[in-house]
LOZARO-996675 format. One line per 3 residues: number of its first residue (from 1); their letters; for each residue x negated, y negated, z negated of N, C-alpha, C, O. Coordinates in Angstrom, 3 decimals, padded with zeros to 6 digits. Last residue first. Layout:
# LOZARO-996675
NUM> a> X,Y,Z,X,Y,Z,X,Y,Z,X,Y,Z ~ ...
END
This chain:
# LOZARO-996675
70> gnn> -069.970,-138.362,-119.833,-070.290,-139.729,-119.444,-069.133,-140.573,-119.360,-069.254,-141.756,-119.041 ~ -069.332,-135.792,-120.184,-069.672,-136.559,-121.400,-069.864,-138.039,-121.092,-069.912,-138.867,-122.002 ~ -068.901,-134.918,-117.597,-067.834,-134.732,-118.599,-068.087,-135.567,-119.862,-067.142,-135.993,-120.525
67> lem> -071.350,-135.474,-116.416,-070.143,-136.147,-115.938,-069.009,-136.059,-116.945,-068.250,-137.011,-117.123 ~ -073.001,-133.728,-117.863,-073.251,-135.166,-117.912,-072.018,-135.943,-117.467,-071.676,-136.960,-118.071 ~ -071.998,-131.263,-117.083,-071.912,-131.663,-118.496,-072.081,-133.173,-118.630,-071.386,-133.815,-119.417
64> akl> -072.688,-131.370,-114.380,-071.271,-131.290,-114.753,-071.090,-131.708,-116.217,-070.143,-132.421,-116.550 ~ -075.460,-131.391,-114.600,-074.786,-132.528,-113.975,-073.312,-132.543,-114.357,-072.748,-133.604,-114.627 ~ -075.839,-128.863,-115.759,-076.235,-130.069,-116.497,-075.564,-131.311,-115.920,-075.143,-132.191,-116.671
61> ssi> -074.910,-127.230,-113.675,-074.247,-127.208,-114.982,-074.574,-128.451,-115.788,-073.696,-129.031,-116.426 ~ -076.799,-127.837,-111.694,-075.374,-128.118,-111.469,-074.613,-128.160,-112.789,-073.767,-129.030,-112.994 ~ -079.077,-126.848,-112.959,-078.983,-128.269,-112.616,-077.533,-128.664,-112.402,-077.092,-129.710,-112.878
58> mhe> -078.433,-124.122,-113.093,-078.643,-124.885,-114.333,-078.515,-126.382,-114.062,-077.909,-127.105,-114.853 ~ -078.349,-123.519,-110.353,-077.138,-123.366,-111.168,-077.260,-124.168,-112.468,-076.303,-124.815,-112.893 ~ -080.996,-123.966,-109.666,-079.953,-124.776,-109.035,-078.660,-124.695,-109.835,-077.954,-125.693,-109.979
55> vkt> -082.160,-121.934,-111.213,-082.480,-123.341,-111.493,-081.414,-124.256,-110.894,-080.979,-125.211,-111.538 ~ -081.069,-119.654,-109.948,-080.809,-119.911,-111.365,-081.066,-121.371,-111.723,-080.284,-121.981,-112.452 ~ -082.133,-119.946,-107.364,-080.683,-119.928,-107.568,-080.335,-120.252,-109.013,-079.419,-121.030,-109.277
52> ral> -084.870,-119.733,-107.921,-084.336,-120.957,-107.342,-082.828,-121.049,-107.568,-082.312,-122.109,-107.922 ~ -084.975,-117.082,-108.862,-085.332,-118.183,-109.765,-084.775,-119.504,-109.242,-084.263,-120.310,-110.019 ~ -084.262,-115.749,-106.492,-083.435,-115.612,-107.685,-083.705,-116.752,-108.662,-082.771,-117.323,-109.225
49> dkq> -086.417,-116.486,-104.863,-085.061,-116.881,-104.496,-084.114,-116.795,-105.690,-083.263,-117.665,-105.877 ~ -088.501,-115.249,-106.269,-088.505,-116.705,-106.075,-087.103,-117.197,-105.746,-086.652,-118.208,-106.286 ~ -087.794,-112.566,-106.031,-087.871,-113.175,-107.358,-087.819,-114.700,-107.267,-087.176,-115.358,-108.085
46> qiv> -088.020,-112.290,-103.237,-086.733,-112.068,-103.899,-086.706,-112.717,-105.275,-085.716,-113.345,-105.649 ~ -090.756,-112.780,-102.955,-089.784,-113.660,-102.297,-088.416,-113.514,-102.943,-087.727,-114.508,-103.171 ~ -091.783,-110.602,-104.356,-092.057,-111.958,-104.840,-091.053,-112.950,-104.228,-090.565,-113.848,-104.914
43> qsr> -090.921,-108.497,-102.724,-090.449,-108.591,-104.106,-090.643,-109.995,-104.658,-089.770,-110.521,-105.349 ~ -092.372,-109.053,-100.409,-090.913,-109.050,-100.362,-090.331,-109.190,-101.768,-089.361,-109.920,-101.973 ~ -094.948,-108.667,-101.369,-094.542,-109.989,-100.866,-093.021,-110.103,-100.849,-092.460,-111.131,-101.230
40> erk> -094.904,-105.925,-101.893,-095.086,-106.870,-103.000,-094.640,-108.270,-102.591,-094.022,-108.980,-103.384 ~ -094.631,-104.980,-099.258,-093.603,-104.669,-100.252,-093.688,-105.659,-101.420,-092.667,-106.170,-101.881 ~ -097.006,-105.940,-098.130,-095.718,-106.371,-097.582,-094.598,-106.134,-098.582,-093.716,-106.978,-098.744
37> ftq> -098.902,-104.554,-099.664,-098.847,-106.016,-099.720,-097.515,-106.535,-099.188,-096.956,-107.479,-099.746 ~ -098.310,-101.932,-098.838,-098.170,-102.311,-100.250,-098.053,-103.825,-100.380,-097.205,-104.324,-101.120 ~ -098.999,-102.107,-096.154,-097.616,-101.806,-096.521,-097.348,-102.200,-097.967,-096.286,-102.736,-098.285
34> nek> -101.752,-102.550,-096.441,-100.918,-103.568,-095.812,-099.449,-103.356,-096.169,-098.733,-104.316,-096.453 ~ -102.552,-100.104,-097.485,-102.703,-101.314,-098.296,-101.817,-102.441,-097.752,-101.210,-103.190,-098.518 ~ -102.059,-098.509,-095.236,-101.344,-098.249,-096.492,-101.383,-099.483,-097.395,-100.374,-099.858,-097.992
31> ala> -103.885,-099.641,-093.466,-102.459,-099.652,-093.133,-101.616,-099.426,-094.384,-100.584,-100.071,-094.570 ~ -106.281,-099.062,-094.774,-105.869,-100.461,-094.591,-104.383,-100.566,-094.252,-103.704,-101.487,-094.707 ~ -106.274,-096.280,-094.575,-106.274,-096.912,-095.888,-105.816,-098.363,-095.792,-105.052,-098.835,-096.633
28> knk> -106.408,-095.993,-091.802,-105.250,-095.475,-092.533,-105.142,-096.110,-093.912,-104.046,-096.441,-094.365 ~ -108.920,-097.145,-091.353,-107.734,-097.729,-090.738,-106.475,-097.273,-091.463,-105.575,-098.075,-091.712 ~ -110.587,-095.358,-092.677,-110.497,-096.750,-093.139,-109.245,-097.422,-092.595,-108.587,-098.184,-093.303
25> adl> -110.168,-093.099,-091.072,-109.823,-093.065,-092.494,-109.677,-094.478,-093.051,-108.748,-094.759,-093.809 ~ -111.193,-094.064,-088.648,-109.801,-093.629,-088.732,-109.329,-093.611,-090.189,-108.223,-094.055,-090.495 ~ -113.857,-094.487,-089.327,-113.020,-095.631,-088.943,-111.539,-095.285,-089.021,-110.723,-096.118,-089.415
22> lkc> -114.626,-091.811,-089.770,-114.716,-092.802,-090.839,-113.814,-094.002,-090.545,-113.092,-094.471,-091.426 ~ -114.232,-090.738,-087.228,-113.503,-090.192,-088.381,-113.479,-091.192,-089.532,-112.452,-091.392,-090.181 ~ -116.086,-092.273,-085.772,-114.650,-092.345,-085.454,-113.801,-091.825,-086.605,-112.764,-092.406,-086.923
19> vei> -118.446,-091.413,-086.949,-118.062,-092.827,-087.064,-116.571,-092.984,-086.783,-115.877,-093.735,-087.469 ~ -118.386,-088.737,-086.105,-118.348,-089.055,-087.536,-117.927,-090.510,-087.762,-117.141,-090.798,-088.664 ~ -118.612,-089.108,-083.331,-117.435,-088.428,-083.893,-117.293,-088.754,-085.374,-116.187,-089.020,-085.844
16> lqn> -121.138,-090.257,-083.189,-119.959,-091.031,-082.786,-118.680,-090.421,-083.336,-117.772,-091.138,-083.758 ~ -122.674,-088.071,-083.996,-122.674,-089.293,-084.806,-121.465,-090.157,-084.473,-120.839,-090.725,-085.367 ~ -122.150,-086.363,-081.840,-121.728,-085.973,-083.193,-121.699,-087.174,-084.135,-120.807,-087.286,-084.975
13> vkl> -123.402,-087.848,-079.838,-121.963,-087.584,-079.759,-121.423,-087.201,-081.132,-120.357,-087.666,-081.537 ~ -126.056,-087.725,-080.726,-125.370,-089.025,-080.618,-123.856,-088.849,-080.555,-123.115,-089.624,-081.159 ~ -126.500,-084.963,-080.532,-126.633,-085.647,-081.821,-125.882,-086.975,-081.803,-125.163,-087.306,-082.745
10> ela> -126.226,-084.600,-077.787,-125.312,-083.911,-078.708,-125.333,-084.593,-080.079,-124.287,-084.772,-080.703 ~ -128.414,-086.080,-076.890,-127.053,-086.493,-076.524,-126.032,-085.865,-077.464,-125.082,-086.524,-077.887 ~ -130.466,-084.528,-077.938,-130.353,-085.930,-078.345,-128.947,-086.449,-078.053,-128.360,-087.166,-078.863
7> kfd> -129.976,-082.151,-076.555,-129.911,-082.164,-078.024,-129.732,-083.600,-078.544,-128.953,-083.849,-079.465 ~ -130.448,-082.996,-073.941,-129.121,-082.505,-074.325,-128.946,-082.511,-075.842,-127.872,-082.844,-076.343 ~ -133.164,-083.630,-074.092,-132.188,-084.683,-073.764,-130.784,-084.264,-074.177,-130.018,-085.073,-074.700
4> les> -134.187,-081.073,-074.592,-134.367,-082.132,-075.591,-133.378,-083.270,-075.360,-132.817,-083.813,-076.312 ~ -133.643,-079.803,-072.200,-132.987,-079.316,-073.434,-133.067,-080.375,-074.527,-132.124,-080.551,-075.298 ~ -133.352,-082.341,-069.644,-134.049,-081.287,-070.381,-133.237,-080.881,-071.616,-132.276,-081.547,-072.000
1> m> -131.561,-082.864,-066.680,-131.812,-083.196,-068.076,-132.464,-081.996,-068.765,-132.160,-080.834,-068.496
END
C-alpha cells in the first residue's frame, strides 16, 4: 500500500470513530429518554388505578345510599 492509501484508510477509520462516538451519544440519550418514559408511564398507571378505586368506591356508596333510601 502506498502512503496515499494509508492516509485514505486513516481518514476512513477516523470518520468511523466519529460516527461511533455520535451513535454512542445518541444511544445514551435515547436510553435516558426511555427511562423517563417508563417512569412517566408508571406514574400514569398509578394515577389511573387510584382514580378507578375512587370511582368504584363512589359507585358502591351510591348503591348503598340507593338501597337505604329505596
